[in-house]
GUVO-515431 format. One record per residue: x, y, z of N, C-alpha, C, CB in turn; residue in one letter. Coordinates in pm, whole numbers, plus 32768, in hexadecimal, padded with zeros to 4 digits. Glycine has a CB too. Layout:
% GUVO-515431
XYZXYZXYZXYZa;...
//
This chain:
% GUVO-515431
0E1358D6700A0E04589E6F860E65582A6F750E1A590B6F1Bm;0E3057BB6F550E7F57416F4A0EAC572D6EB90E2E56C86F7Be;0F2757016EA50F5D56EA6E1F0F3156626DEC0FF856F36E1Fr;0F0E56606D6B0EE855E36D2B0F68559A6D020E8C55FC6CAFd;0F7C551D6D2D0FF754D66D0A100154BA6C75100054536D57p;0F9354BD6C2D0F9654A76B9C0FC855216B510F0A54816B6Bq;0FC955956B920FF256106B501086562A6B650F9F56876B84k;10C556626AFE1150568E6B09115157206AE311B0563A6AADi;11C557566ABF11CE57E36A9A116258066A37125958036A60k;112158716A4B10BD589E69EC103D584D69FA10F25896695Eg;0FFF583069880F7C57EF69880F7E575F69550F1E583E6935r;0FEE5725693F0FF656A1690210075634696B1068569B689Ey;0FC955C369520FDC555069AA10575505697C0F5E54F369AAt;108254A469CA10F7545669A510E0540C6922111953F36A14y;106A53D6690F1049538F6894104F53EB681A0FBF534F689Eg;101A5464682B101F54C367BB10AE54EB679B0FCC554067DCe;10FF54FF6804118B552267EE11D654B167AA11CF55466873q;11BC543567D111FD53C3679211D753BA66FE11D8534167DAe;115753D266E0112B53CF66541172543D6604109153E1664Bm;117E54B3663D11C3552065F7125754FF65E411B355A46643m;129754C366491324549E663D1336543265D2135A546D66C3e;12D953D365CA12E0536D656212D253AC64D7127353026577e;1276540D64CC12675455644C12E554A0642711F154B56453g;132254DF648A139F55286472140D54C7644913CA557864F0i;14155453648D147A53EE646A146653BC63DC1475537864CDd;13E753A163B513CD5376632B13F653E262C8133853546319r;13D7545F62E813FD54CF6290149554DB628513C3555262C4g;14DA54C862F6156B54D062F415AA545F62A415A154CF6381l;157253E662B015A953776262158F538C61CD156D52F06290s;151A53C061AB14FD53DE611E155B544C60EB1468540A610Dk;157054B2613D15CC551D6117165A54E8610615CB558C6180l;1682548B615E1707545061551716540060D4172353F761CEs;16B153B060AF16BB5362603416B953BE5FB9164752FB602Bs;166954275FBD166754865F4C16EC54D05F4015F554EB5F5Dn;172854EF5FB117AB55315FAF181554D45F7417D4555D603Dt;180D54545F97186C53F15F60185C53E75EC8185753665FA2r;17DE53E45E9917C553E05E0917FD545C5DC4172F53D45DEEl;17EC54CF5E02181F554B5DCA18B7554A5DC317EF55C35E1Cl;18F655185E2A198955105E2C19B954B05DBF19BD54E25EB7i;1975543C5DB3199B53DC5D4A198C54195CC01946535D5D55d;191F54635CA9190C54A45C281977550D5C0E188154E45C21n;199955585C741A0155BF5C641A88557F5C431A0D56155CE4a;1AA855105C841B2654CB5C661B2454925BD81B3F545A5CCCl;1AB2545F5BAD1AA5542E5B241AB9549D5ABE1A1D53EC5B0Fg;1A8055105ADA1A9255835A811B2455AD5A7E1A3A55FA5AAEi;1B6555AB5AF21BF355D05AF91C4855725AA31C2455CE5B8Bk;1C2D54EF5AAC1C78548E5A5C1C5E54A159C71C5553FF5A86e;1BE154BD59A61BBE54D359191C04554F58E21B2554E25909s;1C0B55B759311C50563159071CE5561758F61C3956A3596Ci;1D1F55CA59511DAF55AB59481DCB555C58C81DDE555B59C3a;1D7454F958A91D8754AE582C1D79550857B21D23543A5824r;1D15556057B41D0155BC57441D78561957321C83560E575Ag;1DAE564957A11E2356A257981E9C565957601E4456DC5821n;1EB055DB57891F23559157541F11557656BE1F35550C57A0s;1E96555A56931E7E554656041E9555C855B61DEF551255ECe;1E69563755EF1E8156B855AE1F1556D855A41E38572755F9l;1F6156B9560D1FF256CF560A2032567A559C203156AE5692d;200655FC5592203B55A3552C201A55D8549F20045515553Er;1F9F5604548C1F78563C540B1FC656BC53ED1EE256595409l;1FDC570E54522026578B543F20B6576E5415202457DF54C0n;20F5570A5454217F56EB542D218356B3539F21BE56865491s;211F5662537B2118562D52F32103569D528C20A755C752E7g;20B056FC52AE2099576C5254211757C35246202257C25285m;216157D152B221DD581E52AB224257DA524E2219582F5338s;22495755525722A4570C51FE2278571C516D22A856775224e;21F75710515521C4571E50CC21D857AC5097212E56F850C6m;21CC580E50EF21E2589850C5227258AB509821C058FA5137q;22D0587050E1235C587950BB23765836503623B4583B5126g;233E57BE5023234F57784FA4231057C74F30231156EB4FACl;229B57FC4F46225658474EDE22A358C74EBA21C8586A4F0Bf;22D8590B4F1E232559854F0523A359644EB4234B59CA4F8Aa;23E658F64ED7245B58CD4E8C243958A84DFD249E58574ED0g;23CA58634DE923A0583E4D61237F58B94D0E232857E04D66s;233B59184D4B231859924D02239559E14CDC22BB59EA4D56l;23F659E44D3624735A2A4D1724B959E84CA024D05A2C4D92t;24C259644CA32501591D4C3224B259314BB1250D58864C52r;242D59324BB923DB59464B4323EE59D34B0A2347592E4B65l;23F95A364B6124115ABF4B33249A5AC94AF024085B234BA8q;24FE5A8B4B2C25845A8E4AEF25825A484A6725EC5A494B4Bn;253859DC4A5C2531599449DF24EA59E7497324EA590E49F2m;247F5A2C499824365A7C493424895AF4490623B05AAC496Et;24E15B25495A25365B96493225A35B6B48D125755BD749AEk;25D65AF048E226495AC6489226255A61482426B15A8A48ECt;25AC5A2E4822258759C447C4256759FC473A2510597547F9a;258159A746D8255D59CA464E24D05998463125C4598F45E7t;249C59BA45BE241659904597240E58F9458B23ED59D24514t;247558BC45572479582B4546247457E545CE24F7580144F8k;24C05817463024C157DC46B6243957EB46FA252F581C470Cq;23F9585F46E9237558754723230E581746E3234959094712m;231A57FE466422C157A0462122CF5714465B22DE579C458Cg;234B56EA46752362566846B323235660473F23F9564B46BCy;232E56CB478A22F556CE4811225D56C14809231C5751485Bv;2220570D47AE218E5707479F2163567C4773215E5771473Av;21A856404714218655B946E721965553475921DE55914670l;21FE556247A8221355084819219E5513487C22985528485Ff;2174558D489C210655A148FB2085556548C420F256394918i;2068557A48431FF1554148051FF954A8480A1FE155724772v;206C547047EC207F53DF47EF206553A7487B210D53BB47C0f;209A53EB48E0208753BD496B1FF353C1498F20D9541549CEv;1FAC542C496A1F1D543449881ECF53C649401EE754BD495Ff;1EF453A748C61EAF533D487D1EC652B548BE1EDF533947EBl;1F3F529C48EA1F5E521E492F1F0C521449B01FF75214494Ei;1F0B527F49FE1EC0527E4A7D1E2B526A4A601ED753044ACCv;1DF752AE49FB1D6A52A149D61D4B521249AD1D4653014964y;1DA351D549601D8E514D49321D8850EA49A81DFE512548D2y;1DE050F94A0B1DE4509D4A7C1D7550B74AE21E6A50A74AC1f;1D4451324AEA1CD9514F4B491C4E512C4B111CDD51E34B70l;1C3C513B4A901BB751234A571BC250B649F51B7D51A04A16f;
//
């Protein structure tokens, strides 16, 4: 039995094997480009998360500062209500109403 020079391992000819290798190469290059796109997207997501975390940290520190200021103001307000007379409380209420009227006038 004589071997056919066109045949290689199995049942494929050299031309068929070359076509299959070209198809595999095209598939590999497509897979490589898709993998690169996936890596780029993952890096973009990572950067976006890092920016979001830094903004959240900044907001958290700002809220902590405001919490301290608010707690101090409430403490002073409680001390004032315990020791203030009716006349002093009336002045405070009038001042607050006056401030709201001024703000309302300038905003609208």
